[in-house]
Each structure stands twice: as C-alpha cells, then as structure tokens.
C-alpha positions in Angstrom: 68.9 119.9 83.2 71.2 117.1 84.3 74.5 117.6 85.9 77.4 115.5 84.5 80.0 114.2 87.0 83.5 113.4 85.6 85.7 111.2 87.7 88.4 108.5 87.6 87.0 105.1 88.8 87.9 101.6 89.6 85.6 99.0 88.2 85.1 96.6 91.1 82.7 94.3 89.4 79.5 94.1 87.3 76.4 92.0 86.8 74.1 91.7 83.7 71.0 93.7 83.6 68.3 93.1 80.9 69.2 92.3 77.3 72.4 94.0 76.8 73.0 96.3 79.7 74.8 95.8 83.1 75.1 97.3 86.5 78.7 98.3 87.4 80.1 98.7 90.9 82.5 101.6 90.8 84.9 103.1 93.4 85.3 106.7 92.2 87.8 109.2 93.4 85.2 112.0 93.6 82.0 110.2 94.8 83.1 107.0 96.6 81.4 103.7 96.0 78.4 103.7 93.7 76.4 101.4 91.4 75.8 102.7 87.8 73.7 101.4 85.0 75.5 101.1 81.7 72.9 100.9 79.0 73.7 98.4 76.2 77.3 98.0 77.5 77.3 94.2 76.8 76.5 94.7 73.2 79.2 94.4 70.5 78.6 97.9 69.2 78.7 99.7 72.6 81.3 102.4 73.2 81.1 101.7 76.9 82.0 98.0 76.6 85.8 98.4 76.7 85.9 101.0 79.4 83.9 99.0 81.9 85.8 95.7 82.1 86.1 94.4 85.7 89.2 95.6 87.6 90.0 98.4 85.2 90.7 102.1 85.8 88.4 104.2 83.8 87.6 107.9 83.3 83.8 108.0 83.6 81.0 110.5 83.1 77.9 109.9 85.3 74.4 111.3 85.6 72.4 110.7 88.8 69.2 108.7 88.0 66.2 107.9 90.2 67.3 104.3 91.0 71.0 104.2 89.9 73.6 106.4 88.5 73.8 106.2 84.7 77.1 106.0 82.8 77.3 108.1 79.7 81.0 107.7 79.0 83.8 105.3 80.1 87.4 105.4 78.8 89.8 102.8 80.1 93.1 104.1 81.3 94.5 100.8 82.8 93.0 97.4 82.5 94.7 95.7 85.5 93.2 92.2 84.7 94.5 92.3 81.1 97.9 93.5 82.3 98.1 90.6 84.7 96.8 87.8 82.5 100.3 86.2 82.5 100.2 86.0 86.4 97.1 84.2 87.7 98.3 84.7 91.3 98.4 88.5 90.8 95.0 88.6 89.1 93.4 86.6 91.9 95.0 89.1 94.4 93.4 92.0 92.6 90.0 90.2 92.6 90.3 89.6 96.4 91.2 93.3 97.1 88.2 94.5 95.0 85.9 92.0 96.8 87.2 93.4 100.1 86.5 97.0 98.9 82.9 96.1 97.9 82.5 94.6 101.4 84.0 97.4 103.4 83.2 100.7 101.5 80.1 102.5 102.9 78.5 103.9 99.8 79.0 107.4 98.4 81.7 108.6 100.7 84.7 110.3 99.0 88.0 108.8 100.0 90.8 110.2 97.7 93.7 108.9 99.7 92.5 105.4 99.5 91.7 105.7 95.8 95.3 107.0 95.1 96.8 104.3 97.3 94.9 101.6 95.4 95.9 103.0 92.0 99.6 103.2 93.0 99.4 99.6 94.3 97.8 98.2 91.2 100.2 100.0 88.9 103.1 98.6 91.0 102.0 95.1 90.7 101.5 95.3 87.0 105.2 95.8 86.7 106.3 93.1 89.1 103.9 90.1 89.2 106.3 87.6 90.9 105.0 85.7 93.9 106.9 87.7 96.6 105.7 91.0 95.2 102.1 89.7 94.9 102.0 88.6 98.6 103.7 91.7 99.9 101.5 94.0 97.8 98.3 92.3 99.0 99.4 92.7 102.6 100.2 96.4 102.2 97.1 97.1 100.1 94.8 95.5 102.8 96.5 97.3 105.6 96.0 100.6 103.8 92.4 99.8 103.0 91.7 99.0 106.6 93.6 102.0 107.9 91.9 104.5 105.6 88.5 103.1 106.4 89.1 103.4 110.1 89.3 99.6 110.8 93.0 99.6 111.8 94.7 101.6 114.5 98.2 103.0 113.7 100.9 100.8 114.9 104.6 101.4 114.9 105.5 98.4 112.8 103.1 99.4 110.1 104.2 103.1 109.8 106.3 102.6 106.6 103.1 101.3 104.9 100.6 103.8 106.2 102.4 107.1 106.4 103.4 107.1 102.7 100.3 105.6 101.2 101.3 106.0 97.6 104.9 104.9 98.0 105.5 101.6 96.3 109.0 100.0 95.9 110.8 96.8 96.8 111.7 98.2 100.3 108.0 98.5 101.2 107.3 94.9 100.0 110.3 93.5 101.9 109.2 95.3 105.1 105.7 94.0 104.7 107.0 90.4 104.3 109.2 90.8 107.4 105.9 91.6 109.5 103.8 89.1 107.5 102.6 87.1 110.6 101.8 90.2 112.6 100.1 91.9 109.6 97.9 89.0 108.9 96.9 88.7 112.5 96.0 92.4 112.6 94.2 92.2 109.3 92.1 89.2 110.6 91.3 91.0 113.9 90.3 94.1 112.1 88.0 92.3 109.7 86.4 90.3 112.6 85.9 93.5 114.6 84.2 95.2 111.6 81.5 92.6 111.7 81.1 92.9 107.9 
C-alpha cells in the first residue's frame, strides 16, 4: 500500500522526460526540496499540466517511488509567473530567487518558516511590481533565504527583515533599500562562504 503525501509546494523548475512527461523540482512545505516525476504532464489532455507551471504555488499529492517521487495531483493556487507577465523585472527576480533556492536547499529537509516567508514575499510582489518594490523584495527574500538556511548570521541592521519573516509592507522595502549596499555585500559574502 502506498502512502500519499499532501503538501503545498513551490515549483522551482522542470525538465522534459520521455515523450510527454517531466521532472519537476519542488520546494514543499512538508518535505523540503524534492524532484518528482509527472507522468504525461506535458500532454494537452493532462490534468497535471496547469498545476505544474514553473514558479507557481500548487497543492500537490505525492507518492514515494524507487527513483523519484511521483506526482498524482497538482492544483495551482497562485501562478506567480503569470501574475507578473506585465513586469519582466519582477518575473526575472522570481526566476533568480528560485534558482538560488535550487542551489542552496539541501534535499528533503523541512523548512516551514522559509516556505512561508517565500509565499508571503511572492504574494507581496504580485501586487506591487514597480522597480523599487522588486529590488527591495529581492534583497529581503535573499536575506531571509540565507538566514533560514544558516548562511547569514543575525545582524542588527537586518532585524526588521529577519525577525518578522512573513511581514511584507512598504516599510520593510524602504528599510531594505536604505541598507542596500550593506545587504548586497553580506549576501555576496554569505554565498562565497557557502562554496555552493
């Protein structure tokens, strides 16, 4: 008997597999980072197709397979890329953040605070895709990713971004932009030290 796992997930990316299937990289709230096989997901008739678009939040049902997890259900709750199609800068920022997650996440390790912080950040940027908000949101998201994964030590200037990880408003963005140079320097040092 197979055990079904139900969890919200962020689709970080996907690659074709075989005729009409694909492998999907998911950051899930319950299971961490995993790769799942989506049978026939690239076919026109597939029910999984619309729930597995890159950079979308999806409710998924998974079964553990020998080689990969297998997706049995995917229902999109927020397609971030589609919502940001009018703002190429915001869409590129989401792509960079997802690429960073694929680089830094260490497999099936649950990290609910990080998952919640990402969801709140992406929902915030969907409503405010102007250039200042995009830049500030990226700085805060990357600081929070590094902090939750243990690559960034707490620092007084960054307390407003790190202590309330799901708080997103204009004051958070304006504070991030005030510390832009320091934040970028800290981000670069943390990434360099991670050796990833």
